[in-house]
C-alpha positions in Angstrom: 47.7 -134.4 132.3 50.0 -137.1 130.9 51.6 -136.4 127.6 50.7 -138.9 124.8 52.9 -139.8 122.0 52.2 -141.3 118.7 54.3 -144.4 119.4 52.1 -145.1 122.5 49.0 -145.2 120.4 50.6 -147.1 117.6 51.9 -149.8 120.0 48.5 -150.2 121.7 46.7 -150.3 118.3 49.1 -152.9 117.0 49.4 -155.0 120.2 46.5 -157.2 119.0 48.0 -157.5 115.5 51.3 -158.5 117.0 49.7 -161.1 119.2 47.8 -162.6 116.3 50.9 -162.7 114.1 52.8 -164.4 116.9 50.0 -167.1 117.2 50.3 -167.7 113.4 54.0 -168.1 113.7 53.6 -170.6 116.6 51.4 -172.6 114.3 53.8 -172.5 111.5 56.6 -173.6 113.9 54.6 -176.6 114.8 53.9 -177.6 111.3 57.6 -177.3 110.4 58.7 -179.2 113.4 56.3 -182.0 112.4 57.6 -181.9 108.8 61.2 -182.1 110.2 60.4 -185.1 112.5 58.6 -187.2 109.9 60.7 -186.1 107.0 64.2 -186.2 108.4 64.0 -188.6 111.3 61.4 -191.1 110.1 62.2 -190.8 106.4 58.5 -190.1 105.4 57.5 -188.0 102.3 55.8 -185.0 103.7 53.8 -182.3 101.8 52.4 -179.1 103.4 48.9 -178.8 102.1 47.3 -176.2 104.4 43.8 -177.3 103.4 40.6 -177.2 105.5 40.8 -180.2 107.9 44.6 -180.9 107.3 47.9 -179.2 107.3 50.1 -182.0 106.1 50.1 -185.3 104.1 52.8 -187.8 105.0 53.5 -191.2 103.3 55.8 -193.9 104.6 58.4 -194.9 102.1 59.2 -198.4 101.3 61.1 -200.2 98.6 58.7 -200.5 95.6 56.4 -197.6 96.8 54.6 -196.1 99.7 53.1 -198.1 102.5 50.6 -195.9 104.3 49.4 -192.2 103.9 48.5 -189.9 106.8 46.4 -186.6 106.8 47.7 -184.6 109.6 46.2 -181.6 111.4 48.8 -179.8 113.5 47.9 -177.9 116.6 50.6 -176.0 118.5 50.2 -174.4 122.0 52.4 -172.5 124.3 51.6 -172.7 128.0 52.8 -171.7 131.5 53.5 -174.1 134.4 50.1 -173.5 135.9 48.1 -173.9 132.6 46.5 -176.9 131.2 48.7 -178.8 128.6 45.6 -180.1 126.9 44.2 -178.9 123.6 40.6 -179.6 122.7 40.3 -181.0 119.1 36.6 -180.6 118.8 34.1 -182.7 116.9 33.9 -180.2 114.0 37.7 -180.4 113.5 37.6 -184.1 113.7 34.9 -184.4 111.0 36.8 -182.0 108.7 40.1 -184.0 109.1 38.3 -187.3 108.7 36.6 -186.1 105.5 39.9 -184.9 104.2 41.6 -188.2 105.1 38.8 -190.3 103.3 39.1 -188.1 100.2 42.9 -188.9 100.0 42.6 -192.4 101.2 44.6 -191.5 104.3 44.7 -192.2 108.0 43.6 -189.1 110.0 46.1 -188.0 112.5 46.2 -185.0 115.0 49.7 -183.8 115.9 49.8 -181.7 119.1 53.0 -179.6 119.6 53.1 -178.3 123.3 55.7 -175.7 124.1 56.6 -174.5 127.6 56.3 -170.6 127.9 59.9 -170.5 129.0 60.9 -172.7 126.0 62.5 -175.3 128.4 60.9 -178.1 126.5 58.7 -179.1 123.6 56.4 -182.1 123.7 55.0 -183.7 120.5 52.1 -186.1 120.4 50.8 -187.8 117.3 47.3 -189.2 117.8 45.4 -191.3 115.2 41.7 -190.8 114.9 41.2 -194.3 113.4 
């Protein structure tokens, strides 16, 4: 009979918790990457809202005021070579994002952050729903 140790049970019990936490951290990474790209590289004003339907609101900055406002839902995914790089942004998510965008007079946008499992590259796609 194999000896069992408390650590083995603790690790097995928490394996699912660890996996769930890593998925949350991956989503946070995607959101902060989009904030960095839009805020620092494109000079947009970006606000983290974490609301049903949208994660971010971004505004283009122009002399004399903002030009356009965007409601952005960020989806981050890590994948292997043999896995699909597609993420399905289902109709329900589209409706929530569109409603949020209408409430804030913004253009609904989906930001996909695709990360290779070996971290050799990261692809970012911004897709407007309008």
